[in-house]
C-alpha positions as CSV (number, residue, x, y, z in Angstrom):
1,M,-121.5,11.2,-131.5
2,A,-118.4,9.0,-129.9
3,R,-119.1,7.2,-126.8
4,K,-117.5,8.8,-123.7
5,Y,-115.3,6.7,-121.5
6,L,-113.9,7.5,-118.2
7,V,-110.1,6.2,-117.9
8,S,-109.1,5.4,-114.0
9,C,-105.9,3.3,-114.6
10,V,-103.1,3.2,-117.0
11,T,-100.5,0.5,-117.6
12,R,-97.3,2.2,-118.2
13,T,-94.0,1.3,-120.2
14,D,-90.5,0.9,-119.0
15,R,-90.0,3.7,-121.4
16,V,-88.4,7.3,-120.6
17,N,-89.8,9.4,-123.4
18,H,-92.9,11.0,-123.0
19,D,-94.5,9.6,-126.1
20,R,-93.8,6.1,-125.0
21,R,-94.7,6.1,-121.4
22,I,-98.3,4.6,-121.5
23,G,-99.2,1.5,-122.6
24,A,-102.8,1.2,-121.7
25,V,-105.6,3.0,-120.6
26,G,-108.4,1.5,-118.2
27,G,-111.7,1.9,-116.5
28,V,-114.5,0.2,-115.1
29,N,-118.3,0.2,-117.2
30,P,-121.0,1.4,-115.8
31,D,-122.0,-2.7,-115.3
32,G,-118.8,-2.8,-113.0
33,T,-116.6,-4.7,-115.4
34,T,-113.0,-3.1,-116.1
35,W,-111.7,-2.4,-119.8
36,R,-108.3,-2.1,-120.8
37,L,-107.5,-0.6,-124.5
38,S,-104.2,-0.3,-125.3
39,H,-102.3,2.8,-126.4
40,A,-102.4,2.2,-130.1
41,D,-105.9,1.0,-130.0
42,A,-107.5,4.5,-128.0
43,I,-105.6,6.8,-130.2
44,A,-107.2,4.9,-133.2
45,A,-110.6,5.3,-131.4
46,I,-110.4,8.7,-130.8
47,E,-109.0,9.7,-134.4
48,A,-111.9,7.9,-135.7
49,G,-114.8,9.6,-133.7
50,R,-115.7,6.0,-132.5
51,W,-115.1,6.6,-128.7
52,S,-113.6,9.8,-126.4
53,F,-111.7,9.5,-123.0
54,Y,-111.6,11.5,-120.2
55,L,-110.1,11.8,-116.4
56,Q,-111.3,13.0,-113.2
57,F,-108.9,15.7,-111.9
58,E,-109.4,17.2,-108.7
59,G,-113.1,17.6,-109.4
60,R,-112.8,18.6,-113.2
61,E,-113.5,16.5,-116.5
62,L,-110.7,17.0,-118.6
63,P,-110.6,15.2,-122.1
64,I,-107.6,13.0,-123.1
65,V,-106.1,14.2,-126.8
66,V,-104.2,13.0,-129.1
67,A,-101.1,14.7,-128.9
68,F,-97.4,14.7,-131.5
69,S,-93.8,14.5,-130.0
70,R,-91.5,16.4,-132.3
71,Y,-90.8,13.2,-133.6
72,G,-94.3,12.7,-135.1
73,S,-95.4,10.2,-132.9
74,K,-98.5,10.2,-131.6
75,Y,-99.4,10.0,-127.5
76,L,-102.0,10.5,-125.6
77,K,-102.2,13.3,-122.2
78,S,-105.0,15.0,-120.8
79,S,-106.0,18.6,-122.1
80,A,-104.3,20.0,-119.6
81,D,-101.3,18.8,-119.8
82,M,-98.0,20.7,-121.6
83,L,-96.1,18.0,-122.9
84,H,-95.8,15.3,-120.7
85,P,-98.9,13.3,-120.1
86,E,-98.3,14.0,-116.0
87,T,-102.4,13.6,-115.2
88,L,-102.3,10.2,-117.1
89,L,-99.3,8.8,-115.0
90,A,-100.8,9.9,-112.0
91,L,-103.6,7.5,-112.5
92,P,-102.9,3.9,-110.7
93,D,-102.1,1.1,-112.4
94,C,-104.5,-0.9,-114.2
95,R,-104.5,-4.7,-112.6
C-alpha cells in the first residue's frame, strides 16, 4: 500500500497553462520536518504506487490525482477540481 502524505503547500511556476502552474508540492512530516517534491517526482510516485497525496479542504480529505491535459501533459490536481488545479493553487507557497 502506498504511503499517504498531506500536501500543505505548493511551489508555483510562472506558466499560465493549467498543466504547468505547479512546480512542486510539499508538507510537514509527523516529526516536524518539512518535505518538498517536484511536480514530476510526485506524479512518478503516484503512478508507481509508492506514495499517495491528499489535501485538507473544508474539513474533507481530497486525494490528489494525476490528470492529463488535452495535449497529453500530466499534471496534479485534487479529485474535486474539474480542469484547473484550483484547490492545490489555493494552498500557501512552500518556503
